[in-house]
C-alpha positions as CSV (number, residue, x, y, z in Angstrom):
1,M,-30.5,53.1,20.9
2,S,-31.5,52.0,17.4
3,L,-28.1,52.9,16.1
4,I,-26.4,50.6,18.7
5,Y,-28.9,47.9,17.9
6,G,-28.2,48.3,14.2
7,I,-24.4,48.0,14.8
8,T,-24.9,45.0,17.0
9,E,-27.2,43.3,14.5
10,Y,-24.8,44.0,11.7
11,S,-21.9,42.6,13.7
12,R,-23.9,39.4,14.5
13,K,-24.9,38.9,10.9
14,R,-21.3,39.5,9.8
15,K,-20.1,36.8,12.2
16,A,-22.7,34.4,11.0
17,M,-21.7,35.1,7.4
18,R,-18.0,34.4,8.3
19,K,-18.9,31.2,10.0
20,K,-20.8,30.0,6.8
21,Q,-17.9,31.0,4.6
22,L,-15.5,29.0,6.8
23,I,-17.8,26.0,6.7
24,I,-18.0,26.2,2.9
25,I,-14.2,26.6,2.5
26,T,-13.6,23.6,4.9
27,I,-16.1,21.4,2.9
28,T,-14.5,22.5,-0.4
29,M,-11.0,21.7,0.9
30,L,-12.1,18.3,2.2
31,L,-13.7,17.4,-1.1
32,F,-10.6,18.6,-3.0
33,M,-8.3,16.5,-0.8
34,S,-10.6,13.5,-1.3
35,F,-10.5,14.0,-5.0
36,I,-6.7,14.3,-5.0
37,S,-6.2,11.1,-3.0
38,V,-8.5,9.2,-5.3
39,V,-6.6,10.5,-8.3
40,A,-3.3,9.6,-6.7
41,F,-4.5,6.1,-5.9
42,A,-5.8,5.6,-9.5
43,K,-2.5,6.9,-10.8
44,I,-0.5,4.5,-8.7
45,K,-2.7,1.6,-10.0
46,A,-2.3,2.7,-13.6
47,D,1.4,3.4,-13.6
48,S,4.4,1.2,-14.0
49,A,5.7,-0.1,-10.7
50,P,8.6,2.0,-9.5
51,D,11.8,0.1,-9.9
52,F,13.9,-0.6,-6.8
53,V,16.9,-2.6,-5.6
54,L,16.7,-4.0,-2.0
55,K,18.9,-6.5,-0.2
56,S,17.4,-9.8,0.8
57,T,17.9,-12.1,3.8
58,S,20.3,-14.1,1.6
59,G,22.5,-10.9,1.2
60,K,21.7,-10.7,-2.5
61,N,20.3,-7.5,-4.1
62,V,16.9,-7.9,-5.8
63,R,15.9,-5.5,-8.6
64,L,12.2,-5.4,-9.5
65,S,12.8,-4.5,-13.2
66,E,14.7,-7.8,-13.6
67,L,11.4,-9.7,-12.9
68,K,9.6,-8.1,-15.8
69,G,7.8,-10.8,-17.8
70,R,6.6,-12.5,-14.6
71,I,3.7,-11.7,-12.3
72,V,5.1,-10.2,-9.1
73,M,3.4,-9.9,-5.8
74,L,4.9,-7.4,-3.3
75,N,3.9,-7.9,0.3
76,F,4.8,-5.0,2.6
77,W,5.0,-6.1,6.3
78,A,6.6,-5.4,9.7
79,T,7.2,-7.5,12.8
80,W,5.0,-5.2,14.9
81,C,2.0,-5.9,12.7
82,G,-0.2,-8.7,13.9
83,P,-2.2,-9.1,10.7
84,C,1.2,-9.4,8.8
85,A,2.3,-12.3,11.0
86,E,-1.2,-13.9,10.5
87,E,-0.9,-13.5,6.7
88,I,2.6,-14.9,6.2
89,P,1.8,-18.7,6.6
90,H,-1.0,-18.2,4.0
91,L,1.4,-16.5,1.7
92,N,3.8,-19.4,2.1
93,E,1.0,-21.7,0.9
94,L,0.2,-19.4,-2.0
95,H,3.8,-19.2,-3.0
96,E,4.2,-23.0,-3.0
97,S,1.0,-23.5,-5.1
98,L,2.0,-21.2,-7.9
99,D,4.4,-21.8,-10.8
100,P,7.8,-20.1,-10.0
101,Y,8.5,-19.6,-13.7
102,D,5.9,-16.9,-14.2
103,F,5.2,-15.8,-10.6
104,E,7.4,-14.2,-7.9
105,L,6.4,-13.3,-4.4
106,L,8.6,-10.8,-2.5
107,G,8.1,-9.9,1.1
108,I,9.3,-6.3,1.8
109,N,10.0,-5.7,5.5
110,L,9.9,-2.2,6.9
111,D,11.5,-2.7,10.3
112,E,14.5,-0.6,11.0
113,D,16.1,-3.6,12.9
114,Q,16.6,-6.3,10.3
115,S,17.4,-8.9,13.0
116,K,13.7,-8.7,14.1
117,A,12.5,-9.4,10.6
118,I,15.0,-12.3,10.2
119,H,13.9,-13.8,13.5
120,L,10.1,-13.6,12.6
121,A,10.8,-14.9,9.1
122,N,12.6,-17.9,10.5
123,K,10.0,-18.5,13.1
124,L,7.2,-18.5,10.5
125,E,9.4,-20.5,8.0
126,V,9.0,-17.9,5.3
127,N,9.6,-19.7,1.9
128,F,9.8,-16.6,-0.3
129,P,12.4,-13.9,-0.5
130,V,12.3,-11.2,2.2
131,L,13.8,-7.8,1.3
132,F,14.6,-5.0,3.6
133,D,13.3,-1.4,3.2
134,T,14.8,0.0,6.3
135,E,14.9,3.5,4.9
136,K,11.3,3.2,3.7
137,D,12.1,4.7,0.3
138,V,10.3,1.8,-1.6
139,S,7.3,1.9,0.7
140,K,7.0,5.7,0.1
141,N,7.3,5.2,-3.7
142,F,4.4,2.6,-3.5
143,D,2.4,4.9,-1.2
144,I,2.1,2.3,1.6
145,K,-0.3,3.6,4.2
146,A,-1.6,0.3,5.8
147,M,0.0,-2.9,7.0
148,P,0.1,-5.3,5.4
149,T,-0.2,-4.0,1.9
150,T,0.0,-6.5,-1.0
151,I,0.6,-5.2,-4.6
152,I,0.2,-7.4,-7.6
153,I,2.2,-6.3,-10.7
154,D,1.5,-7.7,-14.2
155,R,4.1,-9.1,-16.7
156,A,4.5,-5.7,-18.3
157,G,5.5,-4.2,-14.9
158,K,2.2,-2.3,-14.3
159,I,0.5,-2.2,-10.9
160,R,-2.8,-4.0,-11.3
161,H,-4.0,-4.6,-7.8
162,V,-3.4,-2.9,-4.4
163,N,-4.8,-4.8,-1.4
164,R,-4.6,-3.1,2.0
165,G,-4.8,-5.0,5.3
166,F,-5.5,-8.7,5.7
167,K,-8.8,-10.4,6.4
168,K,-10.1,-13.9,5.9
169,G,-10.6,-14.6,2.2
170,Y,-7.8,-12.3,1.0
171,I,-5.5,-15.2,-0.1
172,E,-8.3,-16.5,-2.3
173,K,-8.7,-13.0,-3.7
174,Y,-5.0,-12.8,-4.4
175,H,-5.1,-16.2,-6.1
176,R,-8.0,-15.0,-8.3
177,Q,-6.2,-11.7,-9.2
178,I,-3.1,-13.7,-10.2
179,Q,-5.0,-16.2,-12.2
180,A,-6.8,-13.4,-14.1
181,L,-3.4,-11.9,-15.0
182,R,-2.1,-15.3,-16.1
183,K,-5.1,-15.6,-18.5
184,E,-4.2,-12.3,-20.1
185,G,-1.0,-13.9,-21.3
């Protein structure tokens, strides 16, 4: 009887040990994945903005690298995104208020159907260029994970600010971020 009890006790302890090992491995993996995502986000902010060429609503191609020397704001949006539609009129006002000689605002639409984007842009009277990323290559290169996402790039072509989502007060935050970059010269 004591031999059976010993084997059963050993088996129970071994299962408990395996369970602890799995918990430790899971926690370690989660911490590692969190670290990797923080490092990747920091790397995106510190790196030069990836160059791209996208077609605009006017039919012209826009190349990001041709805007070097200007502060560039990229606003990634889609027609199905409620906060995106809410943000656009505010972006229109921001665009009108800033000097076009050292600032460029580009809306980058991610819809597969360009006609939907054109319809919404016309309805909201968008006053800045809207580009189409139907293949989502540009959004992947910029690691877009939330809608809308607004990225501000300095005159040297470096990503300086990544703003995810839209809430009250974000336009003022964008304005402060842009003004700080203007002061840097």
